[in-house]
N, CA, C and O atoms as CSV, one atom per row, in Angstrom:
chain,resi,resn,atom,element,x,y,z
A,1,UNK,N,N,30.294,-74.244,76.654
A,1,UNK,CA,C,29.077,-73.587,77.100
A,1,UNK,C,C,29.350,-72.093,77.214
A,1,UNK,O,O,30.410,-71.698,77.699
A,2,UNK,N,N,28.410,-71.254,76.776
A,2,UNK,CA,C,28.618,-69.820,76.878
A,2,UNK,C,C,28.613,-69.357,78.330
A,2,UNK,O,O,28.156,-70.079,79.216
A,3,UNK,N,N,29.122,-68.155,78.567
A,3,UNK,CA,C,29.170,-67.604,79.910
A,3,UNK,C,C,27.791,-67.375,80.494
A,3,UNK,O,O,26.851,-67.042,79.772
A,4,UNK,N,N,27.669,-67.551,81.797
A,4,UNK,CA,C,26.407,-67.343,82.497
A,4,UNK,C,C,26.230,-65.881,82.865
A,4,UNK,O,O,27.206,-65.187,83.150
A,5,UNK,N,N,24.996,-65.413,82.860
A,5,UNK,CA,C,24.702,-64.069,83.339
A,5,UNK,C,C,24.528,-64.132,84.846
A,5,UNK,O,O,23.860,-65.021,85.373
A,6,UNK,N,N,25.139,-63.175,85.532
A,6,UNK,CA,C,25.049,-63.076,86.983
A,6,UNK,C,C,24.756,-61.628,87.353
A,6,UNK,O,O,24.663,-60.755,86.489
A,7,UNK,N,N,24.612,-61.391,88.651
A,7,UNK,CA,C,24.395,-60.027,89.112
A,7,UNK,C,C,25.618,-59.149,88.845
A,7,UNK,O,O,25.522,-57.923,88.911
A,8,UNK,N,N,26.763,-59.761,88.546
A,8,UNK,CA,C,27.972,-59.003,88.226
A,8,UNK,C,C,28.113,-58.740,86.723
A,8,UNK,O,O,29.002,-57.996,86.312
A,9,UNK,N,N,27.252,-59.338,85.904
A,9,UNK,CA,C,27.308,-59.132,84.457
A,9,UNK,C,C,26.953,-57.688,84.123
A,9,UNK,O,O,26.164,-57.050,84.820
A,10,UNK,N,N,27.546,-57.189,83.049
A,10,UNK,CA,C,27.252,-55.830,82.590
A,10,UNK,C,C,26.305,-55.935,81.403
A,10,UNK,O,O,26.636,-56.531,80.377
A,11,UNK,N,N,25.112,-55.341,81.558
A,11,UNK,CA,C,24.095,-55.359,80.509
A,11,UNK,C,C,23.551,-53.947,80.337
A,11,UNK,O,O,23.406,-53.194,81.300
A,12,UNK,N,N,23.250,-53.606,79.075
A,12,UNK,CA,C,22.707,-52.281,78.785
A,12,UNK,C,C,21.571,-52.388,77.776
A,12,UNK,O,O,21.488,-53.353,77.017
A,13,UNK,N,N,20.698,-51.385,77.778
A,13,UNK,CA,C,19.689,-51.292,76.733
A,13,UNK,C,C,20.382,-50.716,75.499
A,13,UNK,O,O,21.498,-50.209,75.617
A,14,UNK,N,N,19.764,-50.774,74.327
A,14,UNK,CA,C,20.434,-50.282,73.115
A,14,UNK,C,C,20.667,-48.770,73.103
A,14,UNK,O,O,21.344,-48.254,72.214
A,15,UNK,N,N,20.107,-48.061,74.084
A,15,UNK,CA,C,20.246,-46.607,74.134
A,15,UNK,C,C,21.220,-46.161,75.224
A,15,UNK,O,O,21.401,-44.962,75.438
A,16,UNK,N,N,21.844,-47.111,75.910
A,16,UNK,CA,C,22.843,-46.798,76.928
A,16,UNK,C,C,22.366,-46.865,78.355
A,16,UNK,O,O,23.140,-46.575,79.267
A,17,UNK,N,N,21.104,-47.240,78.590
A,17,UNK,CA,C,20.617,-47.410,79.959
A,17,UNK,C,C,21.218,-48.648,80.593
A,17,UNK,O,O,21.535,-49.613,79.896
A,18,UNK,N,N,21.378,-48.631,81.899
A,18,UNK,CA,C,21.968,-49.745,82.640
A,18,UNK,C,C,20.881,-50.702,83.106
A,18,UNK,O,O,19.868,-50.277,83.661
A,19,UNK,N,N,21.094,-51.997,82.880
A,19,UNK,CA,C,20.140,-53.019,83.324
A,19,UNK,C,C,20.564,-53.523,84.689
A,19,UNK,O,O,21.698,-53.958,84.888
A,20,UNK,N,N,19.623,-53.455,85.630
A,20,UNK,CA,C,19.882,-53.846,87.006
A,20,UNK,C,C,19.036,-55.070,87.352
A,20,UNK,O,O,17.821,-54.958,87.512
A,21,UNK,N,N,19.683,-56.257,87.469
A,21,UNK,CA,C,18.937,-57.483,87.775
A,21,UNK,C,C,18.689,-57.643,89.271
A,21,UNK,O,O,19.487,-57.208,90.101
A,22,UNK,N,N,17.559,-58.280,89.593
A,22,UNK,CA,C,17.253,-58.654,90.964
A,22,UNK,C,C,16.894,-60.135,90.945
A,22,UNK,O,O,15.799,-60.499,90.515
A,23,UNK,N,N,17.814,-61.005,91.413
A,23,UNK,CA,C,17.539,-62.450,91.364
A,23,UNK,C,C,16.500,-62.874,92.402
A,23,UNK,O,O,16.420,-62.311,93.494
A,24,UNK,N,N,15.714,-63.873,92.036
A,24,UNK,CA,C,14.732,-64.454,92.948
A,24,UNK,C,C,15.464,-65.199,94.061
A,24,UNK,O,O,15.038,-65.175,95.215
A,25,UNK,N,N,16.563,-65.856,93.710
A,25,UNK,CA,C,17.340,-66.639,94.667
A,25,UNK,C,C,18.824,-66.423,94.393
A,25,UNK,O,O,19.235,-66.253,93.244
A,26,UNK,N,N,19.623,-66.431,95.457
A,26,UNK,CA,C,21.062,-66.211,95.299
A,26,UNK,C,C,21.882,-67.422,95.714
A,26,UNK,O,O,23.071,-67.287,96.004
A,27,UNK,N,N,21.265,-68.622,95.751
A,27,UNK,CA,C,21.974,-69.795,96.258
A,27,UNK,C,C,22.891,-70.464,95.242
A,27,UNK,O,O,23.731,-71.272,95.638
A,28,UNK,N,N,22.770,-70.163,93.945
A,28,UNK,CA,C,23.670,-70.724,92.941
A,28,UNK,C,C,24.471,-69.571,92.363
A,28,UNK,O,O,23.908,-68.572,91.918
A,29,UNK,N,N,25.795,-69.718,92.374
A,29,UNK,CA,C,26.642,-68.623,91.912
A,29,UNK,C,C,27.518,-69.039,90.749
A,29,UNK,O,O,27.780,-70.223,90.534
A,30,UNK,N,N,27.962,-68.048,90.007
A,30,UNK,CA,C,28.947,-68.224,88.944
A,30,UNK,C,C,29.974,-67.128,89.166
A,30,UNK,O,O,29.644,-65.943,89.114
A,31,UNK,N,N,31.211,-67.515,89.412
A,31,UNK,CA,C,32.244,-66.523,89.687
A,31,UNK,C,C,31.990,-65.747,90.966
A,31,UNK,O,O,32.479,-64.626,91.105
A,32,UNK,N,N,31.230,-66.316,91.915
A,32,UNK,CA,C,30.961,-65.669,93.184
A,32,UNK,C,C,29.725,-64.777,93.200
A,32,UNK,O,O,29.371,-64.249,94.254
A,33,UNK,N,N,29.058,-64.594,92.056
A,33,UNK,CA,C,27.860,-63.751,91.989
A,33,UNK,C,C,26.643,-64.618,91.674
A,33,UNK,O,O,26.761,-65.598,90.939
A,34,UNK,N,N,25.471,-64.271,92.222
A,34,UNK,CA,C,24.264,-65.058,91.945
A,34,UNK,C,C,23.948,-65.144,90.453
A,34,UNK,O,O,23.994,-64.145,89.736
A,35,UNK,N,N,23.625,-66.362,89.999
A,35,UNK,CA,C,23.244,-66.573,88.600
A,35,UNK,C,C,21.851,-66.012,88.359
A,35,UNK,O,O,21.032,-65.938,89.275
A,36,UNK,N,N,21.589,-65.616,87.108
A,36,UNK,CA,C,20.307,-65.040,86.738
A,36,UNK,C,C,19.495,-66.006,85.885
A,36,UNK,O,O,20.048,-66.801,85.125
A,37,UNK,N,N,18.161,-65.923,86.025
A,37,UNK,CA,C,17.257,-66.730,85.214
A,37,UNK,C,C,16.230,-65.813,84.556
A,37,UNK,O,O,16.138,-64.628,84.879
A,38,UNK,N,N,15.472,-66.374,83.642
A,38,UNK,CA,C,14.429,-65.614,82.959
A,38,UNK,C,C,13.332,-65.191,83.935
A,38,UNK,O,O,12.569,-64.274,83.632
A,39,UNK,N,N,13.234,-65.837,85.101
A,39,UNK,CA,C,12.211,-65.498,86.086
A,39,UNK,C,C,12.605,-64.318,86.975
A,39,UNK,O,O,11.762,-63.798,87.706
A,40,UNK,N,N,13.851,-63.890,86.929
A,40,UNK,CA,C,14.310,-62.768,87.747
A,40,UNK,C,C,13.775,-61.448,87.195
A,40,UNK,O,O,13.266,-61.392,86.075
A,41,UNK,N,N,13.897,-60.400,87.986
A,41,UNK,CA,C,13.443,-59.066,87.587
A,41,UNK,C,C,14.615,-58.269,87.034
A,41,UNK,O,O,15.697,-58.254,87.621
A,42,UNK,N,N,14.393,-57.600,85.891
A,42,UNK,CA,C,15.426,-56.797,85.250
A,42,UNK,C,C,14.857,-55.409,84.968
A,42,UNK,O,O,13.973,-55.258,84.125
A,43,UNK,N,N,15.366,-54.392,85.673
A,43,UNK,CA,C,14.927,-53.020,85.473
A,43,UNK,C,C,16.003,-52.242,84.740
A,43,UNK,O,O,17.192,-52.515,84.899
A,44,UNK,N,N,15.584,-51.270,83.935
A,44,UNK,CA,C,16.517,-50.438,83.174
A,44,UNK,C,C,16.523,-49.044,83.798
A,44,UNK,O,O,15.467,-48.455,84.029
A,45,UNK,N,N,17.710,-48.530,84.065
A,45,UNK,CA,C,17.853,-47.189,84.627
A,45,UNK,C,C,18.644,-46.307,83.666
A,45,UNK,O,O,19.623,-46.751,83.067
A,46,UNK,N,N,18.220,-45.078,83.528
A,46,UNK,CA,C,18.976,-44.099,82.762
A,46,UNK,C,C,18.857,-44.184,81.257
A,46,UNK,O,O,19.740,-43.696,80.552
A,47,UNK,N,N,17.794,-44.788,80.734
A,47,UNK,CA,C,17.613,-44.857,79.280
A,47,UNK,C,C,17.144,-43.486,78.774
A,47,UNK,O,O,16.123,-42.976,79.237
A,48,UNK,N,N,17.883,-42.882,77.824
A,48,UNK,CA,C,17.521,-41.550,77.331
A,48,UNK,C,C,16.598,-41.549,76.108
A,48,UNK,O,O,16.312,-40.484,75.560
A,49,UNK,N,N,16.128,-42.722,75.671
A,49,UNK,CA,C,15.382,-42.810,74.412
A,49,UNK,C,C,14.116,-41.960,74.435
A,49,UNK,O,O,13.393,-41.935,75.431
A,50,UNK,N,N,13.855,-41.264,73.330
A,50,UNK,CA,C,12.604,-40.530,73.183
A,50,UNK,C,C,12.186,-40.556,71.720
A,50,UNK,O,O,13.007,-40.750,70.824
A,51,UNK,N,N,10.897,-40.357,71.498
A,51,UNK,CA,C,10.339,-40.345,70.152
A,51,UNK,C,C,9.709,-38.977,69.929
A,51,UNK,O,O,8.791,-38.579,70.647
A,52,UNK,N,N,10.212,-38.262,68.927
A,52,UNK,CA,C,9.699,-36.929,68.584
A,52,UNK,C,C,9.658,-36.008,69.801
A,52,UNK,O,O,8.700,-35.258,69.988
A,53,UNK,N,N,10.691,-36.068,70.615
A,53,UNK,CA,C,10.787,-35.204,71.788
A,53,UNK,C,C,10.047,-35.688,73.011
A,53,UNK,O,O,10.126,-35.050,74.061
A,54,UNK,N,N,9.329,-36.793,72.916
A,54,UNK,CA,C,8.613,-37.348,74.068
A,54,UNK,C,C,9.401,-38.518,74.645
A,54,UNK,O,O,9.731,-39.452,73.913
A,55,UNK,N,N,9.711,-38.490,75.938
A,55,UNK,CA,C,10.463,-39.595,76.545
A,55,UNK,C,C,9.744,-40.935,76.364
A,55,UNK,O,O,8.536,-41.037,76.576
A,56,UNK,N,N,10.489,-41.937,75.978
A,56,UNK,CA,C,9.977,-43.306,75.799
A,56,UNK,C,C,11.071,-44.265,76.250
A,56,UNK,O,O,11.481,-45.130,75.476
A,57,UNK,N,N,11.559,-44.132,77.495
A,57,UNK,CA,C,12.716,-44.930,77.924
A,57,UNK,C,C,12.405,-46.414,78.094
A,57,UNK,O,O,11.267,-46.807,78.348
A,58,UNK,N,N,13.447,-47.221,77.946
A,58,UNK,CA,C,13.356,-48.638,78.301
A,58,UNK,C,C,13.217,-48.697,79.825
A,58,UNK,O,O,13.895,-47.958,80.538
A,59,UNK,N,N,12.335,-49.582,80.329
A,59,UNK,CA,C,12.152,-49.681,81.771
A,59,UNK,C,C,12.377,-51.091,82.318
A,59,UNK,O,O,12.658,-51.260,83.505
A,60,UNK,N,N,12.253,-52.107,81.450
A,60,UNK,CA,C,12.451,-53.481,81.916
A,60,UNK,C,C,12.878,-54.366,80.755
A,60,UNK,O,O,12.953,-53.926,79.608
A,61,UNK,N,N,13.160,-55.638,81.083
A,61,UNK,CA,C,13.615,-56.606,80.077
A,61,UNK,C,C,12.694,-57.819,80.096
A,61,UNK,O,O,12.321,-58.315,81.159
A,62,UNK,N,N,12.335,-58.284,78.915
A,62,UNK,CA,C,11.609,-59.545,78.751
A,62,UNK,C,C,12.536,-60.494,77.995
A,62,UNK,O,O,12.978,-60.185,76.888
A,63,UNK,N,N,12.829,-61.646,78.591
A,63,UNK,CA,C,13.719,-62.620,77.958
A,63,UNK,C,C,12.908,-63.509,77.034
A,63,UNK,O,O,11.914,-64.104,77.450
A,64,UNK,N,N,13.330,-63.601,75.777
A,64,UNK,CA,C,12.614,-64.403,74.787
A,64,UNK,C,C,13.352,-65.695,74.449
A,64,UNK,O,O,12.773,-66.603,73.854
A,65,UNK,N,N,14.626,-65.781,74.825
A,65,UNK,CA,C,15.396,-67.014,74.628
A,65,UNK,C,C,16.375,-67.151,75.773
A,65,UNK,O,O,17.176,-66.251,76.026
A,66,UNK,N,N,16.311,-68.280,76.468
A,66,UNK,CA,C,17.217,-68.545,77.583
A,66,UNK,C,C,18.039,-69.786,77.273
A,66,UNK,O,O,17.975,-70.325,76.168
A,67,UNK,N,N,18.815,-70.238,78.261
A,67,UNK,CA,C,19.637,-71.433,78.064
A,67,UNK,C,C,18.733,-72.655,77.875
A,67,UNK,O,O,17.737,-72.811,78.581
A,68,UNK,N,N,19.080,-73.499,76.940
A,68,UNK,CA,C,18.254,-74.671,76.629
A,68,UNK,C,C,18.518,-75.840,77.570
A,68,UNK,O,O,17.636,-76.678,77.757
A,69,UNK,N,N,19.702,-75.920,78.165
A,69,UNK,CA,C,20.062,-77.115,78.925
A,69,UNK,C,C,20.406,-76.846,80.383
A,69,UNK,O,O,20.933,-77.731,81.057
A,70,UNK,N,N,20.126,-75.665,80.883
A,70,UNK,CA,C,20.515,-75.334,82.247
A,70,UNK,C,C,19.370,-74.615,82.955
A,70,UNK,O,O,18.770,-73.694,82.401
A,71,UNK,N,N,19.070,-75.041,84.186
A,71,UNK,CA,C,18.035,-74.378,84.972
A,71,UNK,C,C,18.549,-74.096,86.377
A,71,UNK,O,O,19.513,-74.708,86.836
A,72,UNK,N,N,17.894,-73.168,87.043
A,72,UNK,CA,C,18.146,-72.881,88.451
A,72,UNK,C,C,16.788,-72.677,89.092
A,72,UNK,O,O,16.048,-71.776,88.696
A,73,UNK,N,N,16.449,-73.491,90.068
A,73,UNK,CA,C,15.164,-73.382,90.735
A,73,UNK,C,C,13.978,-73.592,89.810
A,73,UNK,O,O,12.902,-73.043,90.046
A,74,UNK,N,N,14.167,-74.389,88.747
A,74,UNK,CA,C,13.104,-74.667,87.807
A,74,UNK,C,C,12.976,-73.657,86.678
A,74,UNK,O,O,12.167,-73.850,85.772
A,75,UNK,N,N,13.755,-72.587,86.714
A,75,UNK,CA,C,13.719,-71.574,85.658
A,75,UNK,C,C,14.970,-71.658,84.806
A,75,UNK,O,O,16.055,-71.906,85.333
A,76,UNK,N,N,14.848,-71.458,83.499
A,76,UNK,CA,C,16.025,-71.499,82.626
A,76,UNK,C,C,17.019,-70.396,82.985
A,76,UNK,O,O,16.635,-69.250,83.216
A,77,UNK,N,N,18.289,-70.758,83.029
A,77,UNK,CA,C,19.321,-69.760,83.301
A,77,UNK,C,C,19.545,-68.903,82.059
A,77,UNK,O,O,19.082,-69.231,80.966
A,78,UNK,N,N,20.259,-67.808,82.247
A,78,UNK,CA,C,20.579,-66.904,81.147
A,78,UNK,C,C,22.069,-66.964,80.865
A,78,UNK,O,O,22.882,-67.025,81.787
A,79,UNK,N,N,22.424,-66.946,79.584
A,79,UNK,CA,C,23.819,-67.000,79.155
A,79,UNK,C,C,24.070,-65.904,78.132
A,79,UNK,O,O,23.164,-65.153,77.770
A,80,UNK,N,N,25.299,-65.825,77.676
A,80,UNK,CA,C,25.683,-64.839,76.669
A,80,UNK,C,C,24.852,-64.989,75.397
A,80,UNK,O,O,24.644,-64.013,74.676
A,81,UNK,N,N,24.373,-66.204,75.115
A,81,UNK,CA,C,23.578,-66.421,73.904
A,81,UNK,C,C,22.079,-66.190,74.127
A,81,UNK,O,O,21.298,-66.329,73.185
A,82,UNK,N,N,21.660,-65.841,75.344
A,82,UNK,CA,C,20.253,-65.554,75.611
A,82,UNK,C,C,19.847,-64.260,74.911
A,82,UNK,O,O,20.674,-63.383,74.661
A,83,UNK,N,N,18.553,-64.161,74.602
A,83,UNK,CA,C,18.043,-62.979,73.917
A,83,UNK,C,C,16.987,-62.319,74.797
A,83,UNK,O,O,15.995,-62.939,75.181
A,84,UNK,N,N,17.227,-61.045,75.105
A,84,UNK,CA,C,16.273,-60.270,75.884
A,84,UNK,C,C,15.885,-59.018,75.126
A,84,UNK,O,O,16.703,-58.436,74.413
A,85,UNK,N,N,14.639,-58.605,75.280
A,85,UNK,CA,C,14.166,-57.368,74.665
A,85,UNK,C,C,13.904,-56.333,75.745
A,85,UNK,O,O,13.219,-56.601,76.732
A,86,UNK,N,N,14.458,-55.156,75.543
A,86,UNK,CA,C,14.157,-54.040,76.432
A,86,UNK,C,C,12.797,-53.491,76.021
A,86,UNK,O,O,12.507,-53.361,74.832
A,87,UNK,N,N,11.962,-53.167,77.013
A,87,UNK,CA,C,10.621,-52.671,76.717
A,87,UNK,C,C,10.360,-51.369,77.460
A,87,UNK,O,O,10.938,-51.105,78.514
A,88,UNK,N,N,9.468,-50.557,76.878
A,88,UNK,CA,C,9.038,-49.311,77.492
A,88,UNK,C,C,7.944,-49.603,78.514
A,88,UNK,O,O,7.523,-50.751,78.658
A,89,UNK,N,N,7.486,-48.587,79.216
A,89,UNK,CA,C,6.407,-48.750,80.185
A,89,UNK,C,C,5.129,-49.235,79.513
A,89,UNK,O,O,4.296,-49.873,80.157
A,90,UNK,N,N,4.966,-48.941,78.234
A,90,UNK,CA,C,3.790,-49.388,77.478
A,90,UNK,C,C,3.941,-50.827,76.988
A,90,UNK,O,O,3.051,-51.353,76.319
A,91,UNK,N,N,5.067,-51.467,77.321
A,91,UNK,CA,C,5.440,-52.816,76.889
A,91,UNK,C,C,5.836,-52.883,75.420
A,91,UNK,O,O,5.946,-53.973,74.859
A,92,UNK,N,N,6.053,-51.721,74.786
A,92,UNK,CA,C,6.528,-51.689,73.402
A,92,UNK,C,C,7.994,-52.103,73.374
A,92,UNK,O,O,8.789,-51.567,74.147
A,93,UNK,N,N,8.380,-53.045,72.502
A,93,UNK,CA,C,9.781,-53.445,72.391
A,93,UNK,C,C,10.638,-52.273,71.914
A,93,UNK,O,O,10.256,-51.539,71.003
A,94,UNK,N,N,11.812,-52.110,72.550
A,94,UNK,CA,C,12.701,-50.994,72.226
A,94,UNK,C,C,14.013,-51.456,71.603
A,94,UNK,O,O,14.751,-50.637,71.056
A,95,UNK,N,N,14.321,-52.752,71.672
A,95,UNK,CA,C,15.564,-53.275,71.125
A,95,UNK,C,C,16.165,-54.330,72.034
A,95,UNK,O,O,15.688,-54.542,73.149
A,96,UNK,N,N,17.220,-54.998,71.556
A,96,UNK,CA,C,17.818,-56.107,72.309
A,96,UNK,C,C,18.726,-55.653,73.451
A,96,UNK,O,O,19.300,-54.564,73.427
A,97,UNK,N,N,18.831,-56.522,74.445
A,97,UNK,CA,C,19.775,-56.324,75.542
A,97,UNK,C,C,21.186,-56.479,74.987
A,97,UNK,O,O,21.453,-57.391,74.204
A,98,UNK,N,N,22.074,-55.601,75.387
A,98,UNK,CA,C,23.493,-55.701,75.016
A,98,UNK,C,C,24.243,-56.226,76.238
A,98,UNK,O,O,24.258,-55.588,77.291
A,99,UNK,N,N,24.868,-57.399,76.086
A,99,UNK,CA,C,25.598,-58.049,77.178
A,99,UNK,C,C,27.085,-57.880,76.925
A,99,UNK,O,O,27.589,-58.253,75.865
A,100,UNK,N,N,27.795,-57.309,77.915
A,100,UNK,CA,C,29.229,-57.108,77.682
A,100,UNK,C,C,30.123,-57.905,78.624
A,100,UNK,O,O,31.338,-57.919,78.428
A,101,UNK,N,N,29.573,-58.569,79.637
A,101,UNK,CA,C,30.402,-59.455,80.456
A,101,UNK,C,C,29.551,-60.534,81.112
A,101,UNK,O,O,28.385,-60.310,81.438
A,102,UNK,N,N,30.155,-61.719,81.302
A,102,UNK,CA,C,29.488,-62.873,81.900
A,102,UNK,C,C,30.461,-63.588,82.817
A,102,UNK,O,O,31.601,-63.151,82.978
A,103,UNK,N,N,30.014,-64.705,83.430
A,103,UNK,CA,C,30.857,-65.551,84.270
A,103,UNK,C,C,30.910,-66.947,83.658
A,103,UNK,O,O,29.893,-67.455,83.186
A,104,UNK,N,N,32.083,-67.568,83.661
A,104,UNK,CA,C,32.241,-68.879,83.029
A,104,UNK,C,C,32.037,-70.046,83.989
A,104,UNK,O,O,31.609,-71.115,83.556
A,105,UNK,N,N,32.330,-69.878,85.279
A,105,UNK,CA,C,32.268,-71.004,86.206
A,105,UNK,C,C,31.033,-70.927,87.089
A,105,UNK,O,O,30.520,-69.844,87.371
A,106,UNK,N,N,30.555,-72.113,87.529
A,106,UNK,CA,C,29.356,-72.208,88.350
A,106,UNK,C,C,29.664,-73.018,89.593
A,106,UNK,O,O,30.415,-73.991,89.534
A,107,UNK,N,N,29.077,-72.612,90.742
A,107,UNK,CA,C,29.180,-73.419,91.951
A,107,UNK,C,C,27.820,-73.460,92.625
A,107,UNK,O,O,27.036,-72.518,92.511
A,108,UNK,N,N,27.541,-74.546,93.325
A,108,UNK,CA,C,26.302,-74.683,94.073
A,108,UNK,C,C,25.184,-75.390,93.324
A,108,UNK,O,O,24.064,-75.449,93.832
A,109,UNK,N,N,25.442,-75.930,92.137
A,109,UNK,CA,C,24.374,-76.636,91.406
A,109,UNK,C,C,24.126,-77.992,91.987
A,109,UNK,O,O,23.265,-78.724,91.500
């Protein structure tokens, strides 16, 4: 099984902005950090993207593919193989989430 995304996972937008997750619930952990689901909130900070000199930063993440066989609180969990799109304030897709670290173990299920 691929690694689980947690609040300790490192995720970035394709332009170098940092993705900051806020879990709905912290009762299930992987590696000591709360596991993340598609229902959680993901905000992007520090995205420098602009179009023709006009700022168009990534501001949030919409998950389009989550784990097929794992849920937490009724919502699909997120893993290294999950696919998220970073979006601008206008909801225009800006590119995929880049995941650089995950957690392999789970406790509290």
